[in-house]
C-alpha positions as CSV (number, residue, x, y, z in Angstrom):
1,M,0.0,0.0,0.0
2,A,1.2,3.5,-0.9
3,L,0.8,6.4,1.5
4,A,-0.3,9.6,-0.4
5,F,-1.2,13.1,0.7
6,I,-3.9,15.2,-0.9
7,G,-4.3,18.9,-0.5
8,L,-7.9,20.2,-0.6
9,G,-8.9,23.8,-1.0
10,G,-11.5,26.2,-2.3
11,N,-12.7,29.8,-2.2
12,I,-16.1,29.8,-3.8
13,G,-19.3,28.8,-1.9
14,D,-19.2,27.0,1.5
15,A,-15.6,25.9,1.2
16,K,-15.5,24.2,4.6
17,Q,-18.5,22.0,3.8
18,L,-17.2,21.3,0.3
19,I,-13.9,20.1,1.7
20,K,-15.7,17.9,4.2
21,D,-18.0,16.5,1.5
22,A,-15.0,15.8,-0.8
23,I,-13.3,13.9,1.9
24,V,-16.4,11.7,2.3
25,C,-16.5,11.2,-1.4
26,L,-12.8,10.0,-1.4
27,A,-13.4,7.8,1.7
28,Q,-16.3,6.1,-0.2
29,R,-14.0,4.9,-2.9
30,P,-13.0,1.3,-2.3
31,E,-9.5,1.8,-3.7
32,L,-8.8,4.5,-1.2
33,R,-8.5,4.5,2.6
34,V,-8.5,7.9,4.2
35,K,-6.1,7.7,7.2
36,T,-5.9,11.2,8.7
37,R,-7.0,14.7,8.1
38,S,-5.7,18.1,9.2
39,C,-7.5,21.0,10.7
40,M,-8.9,23.5,8.2
41,Y,-6.9,26.6,7.5
42,K,-7.9,30.0,6.1
43,S,-5.3,31.7,4.0
44,A,-4.9,34.5,1.5
45,P,-4.8,33.6,-2.1
46,V,-1.2,33.0,-3.4
47,D,-0.8,33.7,-7.1
48,A,-4.6,33.6,-7.4
49,T,-7.6,36.0,-7.2
50,G,-10.8,36.0,-5.2
51,N,-11.7,35.4,-1.6
52,D,-9.6,33.8,1.1
53,F,-9.1,30.0,0.7
54,I,-10.0,27.2,3.1
55,N,-7.5,24.4,2.9
56,A,-6.8,21.0,4.5
57,V,-4.6,18.0,3.9
58,I,-5.5,14.3,4.1
59,S,-3.4,11.2,4.0
60,I,-4.7,8.1,2.3
61,E,-3.5,4.5,1.7
62,T,-4.0,3.1,-1.8
63,D,-2.9,0.4,-4.2
64,I,-3.6,2.5,-7.3
65,Q,-1.0,4.4,-9.2
66,P,-0.4,8.1,-8.9
67,K,-2.0,9.0,-12.3
68,E,-5.1,7.0,-11.4
69,L,-5.3,8.8,-8.1
70,L,-5.0,12.2,-9.8
71,A,-7.9,11.1,-12.2
72,I,-10.0,10.4,-9.1
73,C,-9.2,13.8,-7.7
74,H,-10.2,15.5,-10.9
75,Q,-13.5,13.5,-10.9
76,V,-14.3,14.7,-7.4
77,E,-13.4,18.3,-8.4
78,N,-15.8,18.0,-11.3
79,Q,-18.6,16.6,-9.1
80,F,-18.3,19.7,-7.0
81,G,-18.6,22.1,-10.0
82,R,-14.9,22.9,-10.5
83,E,-14.4,25.1,-13.5
84,R,-11.1,26.3,-15.0
85,P,-11.8,29.5,-16.9
86,F,-8.3,30.7,-16.5
87,L,-5.1,29.9,-14.6
88,N,-5.5,30.1,-10.8
89,A,-9.1,31.1,-11.1
90,P,-11.3,31.1,-8.0
91,R,-12.6,27.5,-7.4
92,T,-15.2,25.6,-5.5
93,L,-12.8,22.7,-4.9
94,D,-9.2,22.0,-5.7
95,L,-7.6,18.6,-5.0
96,D,-3.8,18.4,-5.4
97,L,-1.8,15.2,-5.2
98,L,1.0,16.4,-3.0
99,I,3.0,13.3,-2.2
100,Y,2.8,9.6,-3.2
101,D,5.1,7.5,-1.1
102,Q,8.6,8.4,-1.9
103,V,7.8,8.5,-5.7
104,E,9.4,11.3,-7.8
105,L,7.6,11.9,-11.1
106,A,7.6,14.8,-13.5
107,D,5.8,14.7,-16.8
108,E,3.3,16.8,-18.7
109,F,0.4,15.6,-16.5
110,L,1.8,15.2,-13.0
111,T,4.7,16.2,-10.8
112,I,5.3,14.5,-7.5
113,P,6.1,15.8,-5.0
114,H,3.9,18.8,-5.9
115,P,6.2,21.4,-7.4
116,R,5.1,24.2,-5.0
117,L,4.8,22.1,-1.9
118,T,7.5,23.9,0.0
119,E,6.4,27.4,-1.0
120,R,2.9,27.4,0.4
121,A,2.0,27.8,4.1
122,F,-1.5,26.5,3.3
123,V,0.1,23.2,2.2
124,L,3.0,22.9,4.7
125,L,1.1,23.7,7.9
126,P,-1.7,21.1,7.5
127,L,0.7,18.6,6.0
128,L,3.1,18.8,8.9
129,E,0.2,18.8,11.3
130,I,-0.7,15.2,10.3
131,S,2.9,14.1,9.5
132,P,5.3,16.3,11.5
133,D,8.4,14.3,10.6
134,L,7.8,14.0,6.9
135,N,11.0,13.6,4.9
136,L,11.3,13.3,1.1
137,P,14.4,12.2,-0.8
138,T,15.0,15.4,-2.8
139,L,13.5,17.9,-0.4
140,G,14.6,16.5,3.0
141,E,12.7,17.2,6.1
142,L,9.7,19.4,5.2
143,S,9.6,21.3,8.5
144,Q,12.8,23.1,7.4
145,Y,10.7,25.0,4.9
146,L,8.4,26.6,7.4
147,K,10.7,29.6,7.8
148,Q,10.3,30.4,4.1
149,V,6.5,30.7,4.4
150,E,6.0,32.4,7.7
151,H,5.2,35.7,6.0
152,Q,2.1,34.2,4.4
153,R,-1.2,35.0,6.1
154,I,-2.8,31.8,7.4
155,E,-4.8,30.8,10.4
156,K,-6.6,27.7,11.7
157,V,-10.3,27.8,11.2
158,Q,-11.9,27.9,14.6
159,G,-14.5,25.2,15.6
160,C,-13.6,22.9,12.7
161,C,-13.0,20.0,15.0
162,C,-9.3,19.4,14.2
163,P,-9.0,15.7,14.5
164,S,-5.5,15.0,13.0
165,N,-5.9,11.4,14.2
166,T,-7.2,8.4,12.2
167,I,-10.6,9.1,10.8
């Protein structure tokens, strides 16, 4: 079984509820086992427009390959009305495959680890919340990148029942 991490976010509609519902959709897939989820975080858009984003990260176990997992993420986005009118447009739901085991992959469809993983507080904070000692071959220990993103505006969403343990 591979351990993968998926980032979820959105800034259109009830993003908190959409993220919760998307996690349920993923958990209902027989080929995926949702292990943990982070708290939700509210952050300013980075290289994007629109309202503040709500973000979270989940870990899953799966036997499917990374591109199949990405396809499932895109299916879920589409179910929740994701549109792509222009690059970095506001969105109802965005699912990013951040990490897939220790796999490194870069092609026209998918890059793993996610290419901006270490540049975004809204990815690093929830990711390190559920896996504080995460270490990747080419990036090293991910906690070392927190200093680089400390200037980005981000806060935990109050009252979102931050479990960070097994679901």
